[in-house]
PDB file as gemmi writes it, atoms N, CA and C in Angstrom:
CRYST1    1.000    1.000    1.000  90.00  90.00  90.00 P 1                      
ATOM      1  N   MET A   1       0.796  -1.209   0.015  1.00  0.00           N  
ATOM      2  CA  MET A   1       0.008  -0.036  -0.015  1.00  0.00           C  
ATOM      3  C   MET A   1       0.915   1.239  -0.005  1.00  0.00           C  
ATOM      4  N   SER A   2       0.553   2.316  -0.768  1.00  0.00           N  
ATOM      5  CA  SER A   2       1.311   3.460  -0.820  1.00  0.00           C  
ATOM      6  C   SER A   2       1.142   4.295   0.363  1.00  0.00           C  
ATOM      7  N   ASP A   3       1.985   5.233   0.596  1.00  0.00           N  
ATOM      8  CA  ASP A   3       1.953   6.137   1.825  1.00  0.00           C  
ATOM      9  C   ASP A   3       0.595   6.889   2.011  1.00  0.00           C  
ATOM     10  N   ASP A   4      -0.057   7.223   0.896  1.00  0.00           N  
ATOM     11  CA  ASP A   4      -1.236   8.057   0.992  1.00  0.00           C  
ATOM     12  C   ASP A   4      -2.507   7.149   0.966  1.00  0.00           C  
ATOM     13  N   THR A   5      -2.349   5.866   0.902  1.00  0.00           N  
ATOM     14  CA  THR A   5      -3.505   4.968   0.992  1.00  0.00           C  
ATOM     15  C   THR A   5      -3.787   4.525   2.379  1.00  0.00           C  
ATOM     16  N   ILE A   6      -5.035   4.547   2.754  1.00  0.00           N  
ATOM     17  CA  ILE A   6      -5.443   4.147   4.047  1.00  0.00           C  
ATOM     18  C   ILE A   6      -6.609   3.099   3.985  1.00  0.00           C  
ATOM     19  N   VAL A   7      -6.846   2.402   5.087  1.00  0.00           N  
ATOM     20  CA  VAL A   7      -7.863   1.460   5.208  1.00  0.00           C  
ATOM     21  C   VAL A   7      -8.958   1.970   6.085  1.00  0.00           C  
ATOM     22  N   VAL A   8     -10.202   2.068   5.626  1.00  0.00           N  
ATOM     23  CA  VAL A   8     -11.291   2.580   6.332  1.00  0.00           C  
ATOM     24  C   VAL A   8     -12.384   1.491   6.527  1.00  0.00           C  
ATOM     25  N   GLU A   9     -12.851   1.376   7.752  1.00  0.00           N  
ATOM     26  CA  GLU A   9     -13.909   0.449   8.109  1.00  0.00           C  
ATOM     27  C   GLU A   9     -15.197   1.172   7.930  1.00  0.00           C  
ATOM     28  N   LEU A  10     -16.067   0.649   7.078  1.00  0.00           N  
ATOM     29  CA  LEU A  10     -17.385   1.228   6.890  1.00  0.00           C  
ATOM     30  C   LEU A  10     -18.442   0.226   6.875  1.00  0.00           C  
ATOM     31  N   ARG A  11     -19.583   0.559   7.392  1.00  0.00           N  
ATOM     32  CA  ARG A  11     -20.770  -0.311   7.324  1.00  0.00           C  
ATOM     33  C   ARG A  11     -21.529  -0.082   6.055  1.00  0.00           C  
ATOM     34  N   VAL A  12     -21.532  -1.016   5.168  1.00  0.00           N  
ATOM     35  CA  VAL A  12     -22.284  -0.830   3.899  1.00  0.00           C  
ATOM     36  C   VAL A  12     -23.390  -1.824   3.781  1.00  0.00           C  
ATOM     37  N   ILE A  13     -24.578  -1.414   3.642  1.00  0.00           N  
ATOM     38  CA  ILE A  13     -25.781  -2.252   3.670  1.00  0.00           C  
ATOM     39  C   ILE A  13     -25.735  -3.422   4.720  1.00  0.00           C  
ATOM     40  N   ASP A  14     -25.645  -2.973   5.918  1.00  0.00           N  
ATOM     41  CA  ASP A  14     -25.543  -3.942   7.142  1.00  0.00           C  
ATOM     42  C   ASP A  14     -24.414  -4.847   7.194  1.00  0.00           C  
ATOM     43  N   GLN A  15     -23.378  -4.529   6.478  1.00  0.00           N  
ATOM     44  CA  GLN A  15     -22.209  -5.347   6.543  1.00  0.00           C  
ATOM     45  C   GLN A  15     -20.977  -4.476   6.835  1.00  0.00           C  
ATOM     46  N   LEU A  16     -20.024  -4.916   7.568  1.00  0.00           N  
ATOM     47  CA  LEU A  16     -18.768  -4.131   7.719  1.00  0.00           C  
ATOM     48  C   LEU A  16     -17.731  -4.588   6.667  1.00  0.00           C  
ATOM     49  N   PHE A  17     -17.236  -3.441   6.174  1.00  0.00           N  
ATOM     50  CA  PHE A  17     -16.153  -3.696   5.111  1.00  0.00           C  
ATOM     51  C   PHE A  17     -14.888  -2.873   5.475  1.00  0.00           C  
ATOM     52  N   ARG A  18     -13.759  -3.408   5.113  1.00  0.00           N  
ATOM     53  CA  ARG A  18     -12.557  -2.649   5.236  1.00  0.00           C  
ATOM     54  C   ARG A  18     -12.073  -2.294   3.731  1.00  0.00           C  
ATOM     55  N   LEU A  19     -12.154  -0.976   3.487  1.00  0.00           N  
ATOM     56  CA  LEU A  19     -11.949  -0.517   2.207  1.00  0.00           C  
ATOM     57  C   LEU A  19     -10.637   0.369   2.091  1.00  0.00           C  
ATOM     58  N   SER A  20      -9.877   0.140   1.077  1.00  0.00           N  
ATOM     59  CA  SER A  20      -8.662   0.947   0.851  1.00  0.00           C  
ATOM     60  C   SER A  20      -9.139   2.198   0.075  1.00  0.00           C  
ATOM     61  N   THR A  21      -8.561   3.369   0.442  1.00  0.00           N  
ATOM     62  CA  THR A  21      -8.740   4.569  -0.307  1.00  0.00           C  
ATOM     63  C   THR A  21      -7.599   5.506  -0.035  1.00  0.00           C  
ATOM     64  N   LYS A  22      -7.575   6.541  -0.819  1.00  0.00           N  
ATOM     65  CA  LYS A  22      -6.565   7.595  -0.619  1.00  0.00           C  
ATOM     66  C   LYS A  22      -7.085   8.475   0.529  1.00  0.00           C  
ATOM     67  N   LYS A  23      -6.279   9.076   1.326  1.00  0.00           N  
ATOM     68  CA  LYS A  23      -6.612   9.922   2.463  1.00  0.00           C  
ATOM     69  C   LYS A  23      -7.626  10.998   1.999  1.00  0.00           C  
ATOM     70  N   GLU A  24      -7.183  11.674   0.907  1.00  0.00           N  
ATOM     71  CA  GLU A  24      -7.974  12.779   0.430  1.00  0.00           C  
ATOM     72  C   GLU A  24      -9.361  12.405  -0.171  1.00  0.00           C  
ATOM     73  N   LYS A  25      -9.570  11.085  -0.402  1.00  0.00           N  
ATOM     74  CA  LYS A  25     -10.877  10.560  -0.899  1.00  0.00           C  
ATOM     75  C   LYS A  25     -11.680   9.931   0.165  1.00  0.00           C  
ATOM     76  N   GLN A  26     -11.296   9.954   1.446  1.00  0.00           N  
ATOM     77  CA  GLN A  26     -11.939   9.264   2.534  1.00  0.00           C  
ATOM     78  C   GLN A  26     -13.364   9.860   2.689  1.00  0.00           C  
ATOM     79  N   SER A  27     -13.439  11.154   2.773  1.00  0.00           N  
ATOM     80  CA  SER A  27     -14.722  11.760   3.053  1.00  0.00           C  
ATOM     81  C   SER A  27     -15.701  11.513   1.855  1.00  0.00           C  
ATOM     82  N   GLU A  28     -15.157  11.496   0.649  1.00  0.00           N  
ATOM     83  CA  GLU A  28     -15.962  11.253  -0.467  1.00  0.00           C  
ATOM     84  C   GLU A  28     -16.501   9.802  -0.435  1.00  0.00           C  
ATOM     85  N   LEU A  29     -15.716   8.852  -0.082  1.00  0.00           N  
ATOM     86  CA  LEU A  29     -16.100   7.493   0.130  1.00  0.00           C  
ATOM     87  C   LEU A  29     -17.092   7.294   1.178  1.00  0.00           C  
ATOM     88  N   GLU A  30     -16.924   7.959   2.250  1.00  0.00           N  
ATOM     89  CA  GLU A  30     -17.899   7.882   3.382  1.00  0.00           C  
ATOM     90  C   GLU A  30     -19.216   8.511   2.992  1.00  0.00           C  
ATOM     91  N   SER A  31     -19.246   9.527   2.203  1.00  0.00           N  
ATOM     92  CA  SER A  31     -20.483  10.171   1.698  1.00  0.00           C  
ATOM     93  C   SER A  31     -21.228   9.227   0.771  1.00  0.00           C  
ATOM     94  N   VAL A  32     -20.509   8.529  -0.134  1.00  0.00           N  
ATOM     95  CA  VAL A  32     -21.063   7.573  -1.062  1.00  0.00           C  
ATOM     96  C   VAL A  32     -21.708   6.560  -0.286  1.00  0.00           C  
ATOM     97  N   VAL A  33     -21.016   6.022   0.691  1.00  0.00           N  
ATOM     98  CA  VAL A  33     -21.577   4.840   1.446  1.00  0.00           C  
ATOM     99  C   VAL A  33     -22.767   5.296   2.211  1.00  0.00           C  
ATOM    100  N   ASN A  34     -22.801   6.546   2.783  1.00  0.00           N  
ATOM    101  CA  ASN A  34     -24.000   7.023   3.412  1.00  0.00           C  
ATOM    102  C   ASN A  34     -25.176   7.116   2.477  1.00  0.00           C  
ATOM    103  N   MET A  35     -24.912   7.572   1.234  1.00  0.00           N  
ATOM    104  CA  MET A  35     -25.960   7.663   0.233  1.00  0.00           C  
ATOM    105  C   MET A  35     -26.482   6.292  -0.111  1.00  0.00           C  
ATOM    106  N   LEU A  36     -25.616   5.308  -0.287  1.00  0.00           N  
ATOM    107  CA  LEU A  36     -26.013   3.911  -0.644  1.00  0.00           C  
ATOM    108  C   LEU A  36     -26.814   3.349   0.514  1.00  0.00           C  
ATOM    109  N   ASN A  37     -26.368   3.569   1.781  1.00  0.00           N  
ATOM    110  CA  ASN A  37     -27.102   3.024   2.884  1.00  0.00           C  
ATOM    111  C   ASN A  37     -28.470   3.638   2.972  1.00  0.00           C  
ATOM    112  N   GLN A  38     -28.580   4.953   2.692  1.00  0.00           N  
ATOM    113  CA  GLN A  38     -29.959   5.569   2.742  1.00  0.00           C  
ATOM    114  C   GLN A  38     -30.830   5.065   1.669  1.00  0.00           C  
ATOM    115  N   LYS A  39     -30.300   4.799   0.441  1.00  0.00           N  
ATOM    116  CA  LYS A  39     -31.150   4.131  -0.606  1.00  0.00           C  
ATOM    117  C   LYS A  39     -31.604   2.825  -0.168  1.00  0.00           C  
ATOM    118  N   PHE A  40     -30.722   2.032   0.471  1.00  0.00           N  
ATOM    119  CA  PHE A  40     -31.041   0.753   0.916  1.00  0.00           C  
ATOM    120  C   PHE A  40     -32.145   0.824   2.017  1.00  0.00           C  
ATOM    121  N   GLN A  41     -32.039   1.766   3.017  1.00  0.00           N  
ATOM    122  CA  GLN A  41     -32.967   1.884   3.977  1.00  0.00           C  
ATOM    123  C   GLN A  41     -34.403   2.360   3.415  1.00  0.00           C  
ATOM    124  N   ASP A  42     -34.365   3.238   2.443  1.00  0.00           N  
ATOM    125  CA  ASP A  42     -35.603   3.644   1.773  1.00  0.00           C  
ATOM    126  C   ASP A  42     -36.255   2.492   1.156  1.00  0.00           C  
ATOM    127  N   ALA A  43     -35.493   1.602   0.492  1.00  0.00           N  
ATOM    128  CA  ALA A  43     -35.997   0.412  -0.178  1.00  0.00           C  
ATOM    129  C   ALA A  43     -36.583  -0.566   0.832  1.00  0.00           C  
ATOM    130  N   ARG A  44     -35.850  -0.696   1.879  1.00  0.00           N  
ATOM    131  CA  ARG A  44     -36.369  -1.543   3.000  1.00  0.00           C  
ATOM    132  C   ARG A  44     -37.651  -1.121   3.587  1.00  0.00           C  
ATOM    133  N   TYR A  45     -37.737   0.221   3.702  1.00  0.00           N  
ATOM    134  CA  TYR A  45     -38.934   0.789   4.307  1.00  0.00           C  
ATOM    135  C   TYR A  45     -40.154   0.646   3.356  1.00  0.00           C  
ATOM    136  N   ALA A  46     -39.825   0.728   1.994  1.00  0.00           N  
ATOM    137  CA  ALA A  46     -40.905   0.672   1.055  1.00  0.00           C  
ATOM    138  C   ALA A  46     -41.359  -0.768   0.850  1.00  0.00           C  
ATOM    139  N   SER A  47     -40.383  -1.683   1.050  1.00  0.00           N  
ATOM    140  CA  SER A  47     -40.709  -3.184   0.877  1.00  0.00           C  
ATOM    141  C   SER A  47     -40.156  -3.943   2.049  1.00  0.00           C  
ATOM    142  N   PRO A  48     -40.833  -3.843   3.185  1.00  0.00           N  
ATOM    143  CA  PRO A  48     -40.220  -4.437   4.434  1.00  0.00           C  
ATOM    144  C   PRO A  48     -40.137  -5.958   4.398  1.00  0.00           C  
ATOM    145  N   ARG A  49     -40.942  -6.648   3.512  1.00  0.00           N  
ATOM    146  CA  ARG A  49     -40.981  -8.092   3.556  1.00  0.00           C  
ATOM    147  C   ARG A  49     -40.052  -8.742   2.507  1.00  0.00           C  
ATOM    148  N   THR A  50     -39.470  -7.905   1.657  1.00  0.00           N  
ATOM    149  CA  THR A  50     -38.550  -8.292   0.618  1.00  0.00           C  
ATOM    150  C   THR A  50     -37.199  -8.759   1.264  1.00  0.00           C  
ATOM    151  N   GLU A  51     -36.766  -9.955   0.743  1.00  0.00           N  
ATOM    152  CA  GLU A  51     -35.508 -10.433   1.390  1.00  0.00           C  
ATOM    153  C   GLU A  51     -34.346  -9.543   1.006  1.00  0.00           C  
ATOM    154  N   HIS A  52     -33.302  -9.665   1.831  1.00  0.00           N  
ATOM    155  CA  HIS A  52     -32.164  -8.765   1.831  1.00  0.00           C  
ATOM    156  C   HIS A  52     -31.508  -8.784   0.456  1.00  0.00           C  
ATOM    157  N   ASN A  53     -31.185  -9.948  -0.036  1.00  0.00           N  
ATOM    158  CA  ASN A  53     -30.447  -9.957  -1.356  1.00  0.00           C  
ATOM    159  C   ASN A  53     -31.266  -9.383  -2.485  1.00  0.00           C  
ATOM    160  N   LYS A  54     -32.589  -9.537  -2.467  1.00  0.00           N  
ATOM    161  CA  LYS A  54     -33.448  -8.899  -3.534  1.00  0.00           C  
ATOM    162  C   LYS A  54     -33.366  -7.383  -3.342  1.00  0.00           C  
ATOM    163  N   LEU A  55     -33.411  -6.878  -2.112  1.00  0.00           N  
ATOM    164  CA  LEU A  55     -33.328  -5.452  -1.929  1.00  0.00           C  
ATOM    165  C   LEU A  55     -31.989  -4.881  -2.424  1.00  0.00           C  
ATOM    166  N   VAL A  56     -30.907  -5.576  -2.220  1.00  0.00           N  
ATOM    167  CA  VAL A  56     -29.562  -5.083  -2.668  1.00  0.00           C  
ATOM    168  C   VAL A  56     -29.596  -5.070  -4.139  1.00  0.00           C  
ATOM    169  N   ILE A  57     -30.094  -6.040  -4.813  1.00  0.00           N  
ATOM    170  CA  ILE A  57     -30.143  -6.042  -6.278  1.00  0.00           C  
ATOM    171  C   ILE A  57     -31.060  -4.939  -6.797  1.00  0.00           C  
ATOM    172  N   SER A  58     -32.219  -4.726  -6.105  1.00  0.00           N  
ATOM    173  CA  SER A  58     -33.114  -3.635  -6.483  1.00  0.00           C  
ATOM    174  C   SER A  58     -32.424  -2.239  -6.394  1.00  0.00           C  
ATOM    175  N   VAL A  59     -31.736  -2.095  -5.290  1.00  0.00           N  
ATOM    176  CA  VAL A  59     -31.070  -0.775  -5.108  1.00  0.00           C  
ATOM    177  C   VAL A  59     -29.989  -0.620  -6.178  1.00  0.00           C  
ATOM    178  N   ALA A  60     -29.226  -1.640  -6.454  1.00  0.00           N  
ATOM    179  CA  ALA A  60     -28.179  -1.588  -7.434  1.00  0.00           C  
ATOM    180  C   ALA A  60     -28.829  -1.245  -8.849  1.00  0.00           C  
ATOM    181  N   LEU A  61     -29.919  -1.888  -9.232  1.00  0.00           N  
ATOM    182  CA  LEU A  61     -30.537  -1.550 -10.463  1.00  0.00           C  
ATOM    183  C   LEU A  61     -31.037  -0.175 -10.533  1.00  0.00           C  
ATOM    184  N   ALA A  62     -31.555   0.387  -9.485  1.00  0.00           N  
ATOM    185  CA  ALA A  62     -32.087   1.674  -9.474  1.00  0.00           C  
ATOM    186  C   ALA A  62     -30.952   2.699  -9.577  1.00  0.00           C  
ATOM    187  N   LEU A  63     -29.824   2.377  -8.918  1.00  0.00           N  
ATOM    188  CA  LEU A  63     -28.622   3.224  -9.092  1.00  0.00           C  
ATOM    189  C   LEU A  63     -28.080   3.220 -10.518  1.00  0.00           C  
ATOM    190  N   MET A  64     -28.118   2.119 -11.112  1.00  0.00           N  
ATOM    191  CA  MET A  64     -27.647   1.975 -12.545  1.00  0.00           C  
ATOM    192  C   MET A  64     -28.561   2.693 -13.514  1.00  0.00           C  
ATOM    193  N   GLN A  65     -29.906   2.711 -13.158  1.00  0.00           N  
ATOM    194  CA  GLN A  65     -30.786   3.448 -14.049  1.00  0.00           C  
ATOM    195  C   GLN A  65     -30.501   4.978 -13.871  1.00  0.00           C  
ATOM    196  N   GLU A  66     -30.221   5.377 -12.660  1.00  0.00           N  
ATOM    197  CA  GLU A  66     -29.816   6.818 -12.476  1.00  0.00           C  
ATOM    198  C   GLU A  66     -28.572   7.212 -13.257  1.00  0.00           C  
ATOM    199  N   ILE A  67     -27.588   6.263 -13.241  1.00  0.00           N  
ATOM    200  CA  ILE A  67     -26.359   6.517 -13.928  1.00  0.00           C  
ATOM    201  C   ILE A  67     -26.604   6.630 -15.465  1.00  0.00           C  
ATOM    202  N   VAL A  68     -27.368   5.717 -15.896  1.00  0.00           N  
ATOM    203  CA  VAL A  68     -27.724   5.750 -17.358  1.00  0.00           C  
ATOM    204  C   VAL A  68     -28.398   7.033 -17.750  1.00  0.00           C  
ATOM    205  N   THR A  69     -29.349   7.401 -16.938  1.00  0.00           N  
ATOM    206  CA  THR A  69     -30.083   8.610 -17.183  1.00  0.00           C  
ATOM    207  C   THR A  69     -29.247   9.858 -17.203  1.00  0.00           C  
ATOM    208  N   LEU A  70     -28.295   9.921 -16.148  1.00  0.00           N  
ATOM    209  CA  LEU A  70     -27.371  11.045 -16.073  1.00  0.00           C  
ATOM    210  C   LEU A  70     -26.432  11.097 -17.244  1.00  0.00           C  
ATOM    211  N   ASN A  71     -25.922   9.885 -17.666  1.00  0.00           N  
ATOM    212  CA  ASN A  71     -25.112   9.730 -18.777  1.00  0.00           C  
ATOM    213  C   ASN A  71     -25.754  10.194 -20.083  1.00  0.00           C  
ATOM    214  N   LYS A  72     -27.077   9.877 -20.323  1.00  0.00           N  
ATOM    215  CA  LYS A  72     -27.691  10.380 -21.499  1.00  0.00           C  
ATOM    216  C   LYS A  72     -27.879  11.863 -21.417  1.00  0.00           C  
ATOM    217  N   SER A  73     -28.130  12.377 -20.241  1.00  0.00           N  
ATOM    218  CA  SER A  73     -28.308  13.841 -20.071  1.00  0.00           C  
ATOM    219  C   SER A  73     -26.928  14.559 -20.425  1.00  0.00           C  
ATOM    220  N   LEU A  74     -25.839  14.021 -19.943  1.00  0.00           N  
ATOM    221  CA  LEU A  74     -24.567  14.537 -20.232  1.00  0.00           C  
ATOM    222  C   LEU A  74     -24.182  14.522 -21.674  1.00  0.00           C  
ATOM    223  N   GLN A  75     -24.555  13.422 -22.346  1.00  0.00           N  
ATOM    224  CA  GLN A  75     -24.295  13.253 -23.708  1.00  0.00           C  
ATOM    225  C   GLN A  75     -25.123  14.334 -24.497  1.00  0.00           C  
ATOM    226  N   HIS A  76     -26.356  14.460 -24.125  1.00  0.00           N  
ATOM    227  CA  HIS A  76     -27.193  15.487 -24.774  1.00  0.00           C  
ATOM    228  C   HIS A  76     -26.679  16.948 -24.598  1.00  0.00           C  
ATOM    229  N   TYR A  77     -26.131  17.212 -23.420  1.00  0.00           N  
ATOM    230  CA  TYR A  77     -25.514  18.483 -23.038  1.00  0.00           C  
ATOM    231  C   TYR A  77     -24.344  18.713 -23.916  1.00  0.00           C  
ATOM    232  N   GLU A  78     -23.468  17.653 -24.028  1.00  0.00           N  
ATOM    233  CA  GLU A  78     -22.225  17.788 -24.922  1.00  0.00           C  
ATOM    234  C   GLU A  78     -22.691  18.045 -26.389  1.00  0.00           C  
ATOM    235  N   GLN A  79     -23.716  17.440 -26.951  1.00  0.00           N  
ATOM    236  CA  GLN A  79     -24.151  17.601 -28.215  1.00  0.00           C  
ATOM    237  C   GLN A  79     -24.593  19.098 -28.393  1.00  0.00           C  
ATOM    238  N   CYS A  80     -25.340  19.543 -27.414  1.00  0.00           N  
ATOM    239  CA  CYS A  80     -25.883  20.982 -27.451  1.00  0.00           C  
ATOM    240  C   CYS A  80     -24.643  21.938 -27.388  1.00  0.00           C  
ATOM    241  N   HIS A  81     -23.681  21.565 -26.556  1.00  0.00           N  
ATOM    242  CA  HIS A  81     -22.549  22.451 -26.439  1.00  0.00           C  
ATOM    243  C   HIS A  81     -21.755  22.467 -27.773  1.00  0.00           C  
ATOM    244  N   ASN A  82     -21.618  21.321 -28.410  1.00  0.00           N  
ATOM    245  CA  ASN A  82     -20.910  21.280 -29.684  1.00  0.00           C  
ATOM    246  C   ASN A  82     -21.670  22.100 -30.783  1.00  0.00           C  
ATOM    247  N   VAL A  83     -23.007  22.021 -30.847  1.00  0.00           N  
ATOM    248  CA  VAL A  83     -23.751  22.758 -31.747  1.00  0.00           C  
ATOM    249  C   VAL A  83     -23.504  24.282 -31.554  1.00  0.00           C  
ATOM    250  N   LEU A  84     -23.675  24.733 -30.231  1.00  0.00           N  
ATOM    251  CA  LEU A  84     -23.476  26.094 -29.876  1.00  0.00           C  
ATOM    252  C   LEU A  84     -22.075  26.624 -30.185  1.00  0.00           C  
ATOM    253  N   ARG A  85     -21.090  25.788 -29.982  1.00  0.00           N  
ATOM    254  CA  ARG A  85     -19.732  26.153 -30.243  1.00  0.00           C  
ATOM    255  C   ARG A  85     -19.602  26.360 -31.757  1.00  0.00           C  
ATOM    256  N   THR A  86     -20.099  25.462 -32.569  1.00  0.00           N  
ATOM    257  CA  THR A  86     -20.023  25.608 -34.001  1.00  0.00           C  
ATOM    258  C   THR A  86     -20.771  26.872 -34.509  1.00  0.00           C  
ATOM    259  N   MET A  87     -21.978  27.118 -33.887  1.00  0.00           N  
ATOM    260  CA  MET A  87     -22.737  28.293 -34.304  1.00  0.00           C  
ATOM    261  C   MET A  87     -21.886  29.535 -33.959  1.00  0.00           C  
ATOM    262  N   LEU A  88     -21.274  29.595 -32.726  1.00  0.00           N  
ATOM    263  CA  LEU A  88     -20.475  30.723 -32.343  1.00  0.00           C  
ATOM    264  C   LEU A  88     -19.273  30.951 -33.282  1.00  0.00           C  
ATOM    265  N   GLU A  89     -18.604  29.814 -33.634  1.00  0.00           N  
ATOM    266  CA  GLU A  89     -17.497  29.924 -34.579  1.00  0.00           C  
ATOM    267  C   GLU A  89     -17.980  30.465 -35.895  1.00  0.00           C  
ATOM    268  N   ASP A  90     -19.172  30.010 -36.422  1.00  0.00           N  
ATOM    269  CA  ASP A  90     -19.717  30.549 -37.635  1.00  0.00           C  
ATOM    270  C   ASP A  90     -19.991  32.064 -37.615  1.00  0.00           C  
ATOM    271  N   VAL A  91     -20.578  32.435 -36.422  1.00  0.00           N  
ATOM    272  CA  VAL A  91     -20.862  33.903 -36.273  1.00  0.00           C  
ATOM    273  C   VAL A  91     -19.594  34.661 -36.238  1.00  0.00           C  
ATOM    274  N   GLU A  92     -18.612  34.253 -35.459  1.00  0.00           N  
ATOM    275  CA  GLU A  92     -17.357  34.931 -35.329  1.00  0.00           C  
ATOM    276  C   GLU A  92     -16.566  35.044 -36.696  1.00  0.00           C  
ATOM    277  N   SER A  93     -16.707  33.994 -37.556  1.00  0.00           N  
ATOM    278  CA  SER A  93     -15.978  34.016 -38.816  1.00  0.00           C  
ATOM    279  C   SER A  93     -16.681  34.798 -39.842  1.00  0.00           C  
ATOM    280  N   SER A  94     -17.914  35.185 -39.634  1.00  0.00           N  
ATOM    281  CA  SER A  94     -18.788  35.971 -40.615  1.00  0.00           C  
ATOM    282  C   SER A  94     -18.398  37.461 -40.621  1.00  0.00           C  
TER     283      SER A  94                                                      
END                                                                             
């Protein structure tokens, strides 16, 4: 392990994990774990009788859907940005 890498113990979805991270990324990792745990608790509250493994998969799928949606939004933003840049270049060259 390099000098700036640390091991952090975090409870993730009711299980304790020892995760390696860089010291400057520790708070970001803790924040992400807190968000994941909150998503899991929300799913558990919404479906209290669903077994643990199914809830974990459900949360993972919901997060992936969010990532895909954000990625599509980002791609659309990039396309708009490129069109605007081209239009601006056309106007400046006229």
